[in-house]
N, CA, C and O of each residue as an XYZ file, in Angstrom:
352
protein
N      20.316     46.286     62.847
C      19.777     47.313     63.624
C      19.169     46.491     64.659
O      18.653     45.443     64.268
N      19.121     46.799     66.096
C      18.618     45.930     67.231
C      17.297     46.932     67.675
O      17.121     48.129     67.447
N      16.542     46.054     68.321
C      15.185     46.685     68.642
C      14.975     46.384     70.278
O      15.689     45.460     70.669
N      14.304     46.868     71.090
C      13.821     46.555     72.179
C      12.746     47.211     72.866
O      12.778     48.411     72.593
N      11.861     46.937     73.600
C      10.656     47.557     74.124
C      11.131     48.433     75.664
O      11.870     48.061     76.575
N      10.631     49.265     75.542
C      11.191     50.684     76.250
C       9.640     50.785     77.216
O       8.580     50.523     76.647
N       9.658     51.166     78.626
C       8.490     51.652     79.415
C       8.687     53.082     79.302
O       9.817     53.570     79.322
N       7.500     53.862     79.170
C       7.531     55.173     79.576
C       6.298     55.454     80.459
O       5.334     54.698     80.571
N       6.474     56.743     81.123
C       5.513     57.122     82.089
C       4.781     58.457     81.580
O       5.346     59.317     80.905
N       3.335     58.510     82.032
C       2.823     59.930     81.659
C       1.889     60.143     82.830
O       0.885     59.452     83.003
N       2.273     61.158     83.648
C       1.361     61.468     84.994
C       0.096     61.758     84.463
O      -0.108     62.213     83.337
N      -0.827     61.456     85.386
C      -2.039     62.034     85.214
C      -2.351     63.358     85.941
O      -2.935     63.480     87.017
N      -1.965     64.107     85.328
C      -2.018     65.905     85.801
C      -2.530     66.726     84.765
O      -2.099     67.878     84.711
N      -3.408     66.334     83.894
C      -4.054     67.006     83.098
C      -2.959     68.267     82.476
O      -3.151     69.477     82.356
N      -2.018     67.605     82.222
C      -0.788     68.574     81.573
C      -0.230     67.804     80.164
O      -0.387     66.584     80.207
N       0.357     68.292     78.999
C       0.920     67.661     78.111
C       2.441     67.528     78.129
O       3.225     68.463     78.290
N       2.749     66.269     77.947
C       4.388     65.871     78.362
C       4.872     65.409     76.924
O       4.140     64.746     76.189
N       6.125     65.793     76.580
C       6.520     65.532     75.418
C       7.686     64.263     75.805
O       8.636     64.263     76.588
N       7.228     63.380     75.027
C       8.155     62.346     74.869
C       8.841     61.851     73.690
O       8.133     61.700     72.694
N      10.291     61.520     73.580
C      10.617     61.155     72.241
C      10.533     59.542     71.965
O      10.844     58.822     72.914
N      10.187     59.000     70.893
C       9.830     58.219     70.597
C      10.368     57.851     68.799
O      10.165     58.631     67.870
N      11.028     56.572     68.675
C      11.023     56.124     67.188
C      10.154     54.943     66.991
O      10.523     54.161     66.114
N       8.940     54.632     67.718
C       8.000     53.701     67.500
C       6.952     54.260     68.152
O       7.005     55.219     68.922
N       5.792     53.505     67.759
C       4.517     54.032     68.690
C       4.144     53.107     69.719
O       4.682     52.000     69.711
N       3.184     53.433     70.729
C       2.796     52.497     71.659
C       2.191     51.573     71.348
O       1.246     51.562     70.560
N       2.817     50.345     72.132
C       2.245     49.162     71.704
C       1.357     48.429     72.678
O       0.643     47.454     72.446
N       1.543     49.111     73.865
C       0.574     48.784     74.940
C       0.346     49.665     76.038
O       1.394     50.197     76.406
N      -0.699     50.015     76.712
C      -1.026     50.811     77.668
C      -1.280     50.266     79.016
O      -2.081     49.332     79.013
N      -0.871     50.561     80.011
C      -0.963     49.954     81.478
C      -1.068     50.980     82.263
O      -0.838     52.132     81.895
N      -1.531     50.552     83.755
C      -1.598     51.397     84.862
C      -1.437     50.661     86.187
O      -2.426     50.020     86.542
N      -0.439     50.640     86.927
C      -0.115     50.101     88.388
C      -0.180     51.161     89.239
O      -0.014     50.800     90.404
N      -0.368     52.400     89.100
C      -0.385     53.416     89.953
C      -1.607     54.360     89.531
O      -1.705     54.826     88.396
N      -2.600     54.614     90.635
C      -3.476     55.477     89.913
C      -3.094     56.891     89.167
O      -3.833     57.347     88.294
N      -2.051     57.460     89.519
C      -1.570     58.830     89.399
C      -0.772     58.808     87.996
O      -0.487     59.850     87.406
N      -0.426     57.475     87.500
C       0.644     57.447     86.275
C      -0.152     56.337     85.393
O      -0.723     55.377     85.911
N      -0.115     56.598     83.949
C      -0.146     55.963     83.002
C       1.092     55.287     82.233
O       2.001     55.954     81.738
N       1.041     54.269     82.203
C       2.515     53.527     81.727
C       2.200     52.982     80.275
O       1.061     52.570     80.052
N       3.193     52.959     79.241
C       3.068     52.587     78.138
C       4.290     52.066     77.419
O       5.326     52.718     77.551
N       4.305     50.924     76.640
C       5.595     50.422     76.076
C       5.657     50.793     74.717
O       4.646     51.090     74.081
N       6.740     50.790     74.264
C       6.743     51.158     72.552
C       8.112     50.574     72.164
O       9.000     50.457     73.008
N       8.305     50.143     70.658
C       9.417     49.474     70.202
C      10.350     50.806     70.135
O       9.924     51.873     69.692
N      11.771     50.606     70.662
C      12.463     51.612     70.415
C      13.591     50.826     69.360
O      13.858     49.644     69.579
N      14.193     51.509     68.277
C      14.940     50.854     67.452
C      16.497     51.699     67.358
O      16.590     52.907     67.141
N      17.459     50.928     67.537
C      18.672     51.682     67.776
C      18.857     52.230     66.279
O      18.407     51.693     65.267
N      19.615     53.413     66.346
C      19.990     54.188     65.113
C      19.074     54.656     64.450
O      19.372     55.304     63.447
N      17.604     54.458     64.829
C      16.680     55.243     64.112
C      16.254     56.763     64.819
O      15.999     56.884     66.018
N      16.237     57.706     63.988
C      15.770     59.149     64.836
C      14.433     59.015     65.879
O      13.468     58.254     65.800
N      14.688     59.827     66.664
C      13.547     60.001     67.779
C      12.442     61.197     66.930
O      12.696     61.907     65.957
N      11.570     61.113     67.481
C      10.629     62.131     66.978
C       9.774     62.458     68.215
O       9.355     61.561     68.947
N       9.509     63.835     68.446
C       8.702     64.226     70.073
C       7.191     63.923     69.644
O       6.608     64.220     68.602
N       6.761     63.269     70.724
C       5.521     62.820     70.746
C       4.679     63.690     72.043
O       5.195     63.683     73.161
N       3.508     64.347     71.836
C       2.797     65.117     73.011
C       1.948     64.362     73.572
O       1.008     64.145     72.807
N       1.816     63.724     74.823
C       1.005     63.089     75.581
C       0.311     63.688     76.557
O       0.908     64.508     77.254
N      -1.183     63.385     76.826
C      -1.501     63.466     78.085
C      -2.619     62.406     78.304
O      -3.053     61.607     77.474
N      -2.999     62.577     79.633
C      -4.026     61.381     79.976
C      -5.457     62.187     80.146
O      -5.606     63.347     80.528
N      -6.334     61.358     79.801
C      -7.761     62.161     80.035
C      -8.485     60.562     80.654
O      -8.230     59.420     80.273
N      -9.436     61.025     81.711
C     -10.420     60.061     82.168
C     -11.491     59.926     81.555
O     -11.883     60.944     80.983
N     -12.312     58.737     81.438
C     -13.493     58.730     80.792
C     -14.794     59.747     81.291
O     -15.279     59.875     82.415
N     -15.085     60.280     80.255
C     -15.895     61.357     80.319
C     -15.404     62.988     80.188
O     -16.098     64.003     80.144
N     -13.786     62.803     80.140
C     -13.227     64.137     80.264
C     -13.255     64.683     78.867
O     -13.430     63.874     77.956
N     -13.129     65.754     78.628
C     -13.134     66.818     77.313
C     -11.722     66.261     76.890
O     -10.742     66.160     77.628
N     -11.810     65.903     75.501
C     -10.482     65.525     74.921
C      -9.983     66.925     74.004
O     -10.813     67.662     73.472
N      -8.833     67.103     73.938
C      -8.091     68.234     73.339
C      -8.727     67.865     71.752
O      -9.316     66.855     71.365
N      -8.409     68.918     71.142
C      -8.818     69.086     69.594
C      -7.592     68.321     69.038
O      -6.533     68.405     69.661
N      -7.674     67.461     67.722
C      -6.860     67.043     66.920
C      -6.073     66.118     68.153
O      -5.075     66.573     68.713
N      -6.612     64.843     68.485
C      -5.962     63.969     68.995
C      -6.146     62.689     68.543
O      -6.925     62.353     67.651
N      -5.186     61.759     69.375
C      -5.467     60.253     68.964
C      -5.157     59.884     70.185
O      -4.340     60.366     70.970
N      -6.103     58.702     70.319
C      -6.154     58.073     71.532
C      -5.253     56.668     71.321
O      -5.459     55.935     70.354
N      -4.331     56.407     72.235
C      -3.351     55.142     71.916
C      -3.854     54.169     72.717
O      -3.598     53.012     72.383
N      -4.479     54.343     73.652
C      -5.024     53.046     74.575
C      -5.628     53.490     75.691
O      -5.651     54.687     75.981
N      -6.309     52.317     76.601
C      -6.801     52.726     77.905
C      -6.564     51.710     78.722
O      -6.522     50.541     78.337
N      -6.350     52.177     80.214
C      -6.164     51.195     81.186
C      -6.681     51.645     82.409
O      -6.582     52.770     82.897
N      -7.246     50.646     82.855
C      -7.871     50.715     84.277
C      -6.854     50.621     85.563
O      -6.171     49.626     85.806
N      -6.868     51.701     86.264
C      -6.210     51.920     87.264
C      -6.567     50.806     88.617
O      -7.716     50.403     88.798
N      -5.689     50.494     89.293
C      -5.550     49.441     90.428
C      -7.227     49.700     91.107
O      -7.757     50.811     91.055
N      -7.797     48.689     91.621
C      -9.051     48.926     92.242
C     -10.378     49.285     91.163
O     -11.520     49.489     91.576
N     -10.054     49.312     89.979
C     -11.172     49.597     89.175
C     -11.833     50.914     89.289
O     -12.817     51.209     88.611
N     -11.171     51.868     90.334
C     -12.238     53.300     90.287
C     -12.000     53.951     89.106
O     -13.009     54.340     88.518
N     -10.759     54.211     88.516
C     -10.433     54.853     87.400
C      -9.977     54.201     86.221
O      -9.179     53.264     86.194
N     -10.742     54.964     84.862
C     -10.315     54.262     83.829
C      -9.585     55.383     82.865
O     -10.239     56.298     82.367
N      -8.172     55.227     82.650
C      -7.426     56.378     82.086
C      -7.000     56.137     80.603
O      -6.455     55.063     80.348
N      -7.211     57.092     79.555
C      -6.960     57.280     78.526
C      -5.699     57.618     77.890
O      -5.612     58.846     77.889
N      -4.709     57.098     77.364
C      -3.504     57.885     76.938
C      -3.913     58.609     75.596
O      -4.554     57.985     74.751
N      -3.579     59.806     75.415
C      -3.964     60.569     74.274
C      -2.559     61.250     73.652
O      -1.703     61.784     74.357
N      -2.505     61.147     72.458
C      -1.481     62.009     71.730
C      -2.201     63.303     71.320
O      -3.236     63.224     70.658
N      -1.704     64.467     71.679
C      -2.411     65.686     71.173
C      -1.525     66.112     69.730
O      -0.322     66.339     69.606
N      -2.277     66.119     69.034
C      -1.562     66.299     67.421
C      -1.741     67.795     67.021
O      -1.067     68.230     66.087
N      -2.647     68.632     67.705
C      -2.780     69.562     67.066
C      -2.314     70.720     67.946
O      -2.342     71.873     67.515
């Protein structure tokens, strides 16, 4: 079974976005202040499962039942975004 790292994007828009993965996020980054990126291992032949992600800024209210996967600073350092998995 082969594996590779894929890049995914979650817009900074206060919405929940469903992304199908068969691995969990390994790194979170931000090259555009309006998009948080993350990288996850993808294994060929392993079933995908839907994850529900949103982005929250520092000081924002977090959804009930969530998991923080990582944090990234937007270019220029004005914003710090947190990749949140909504589990409830």
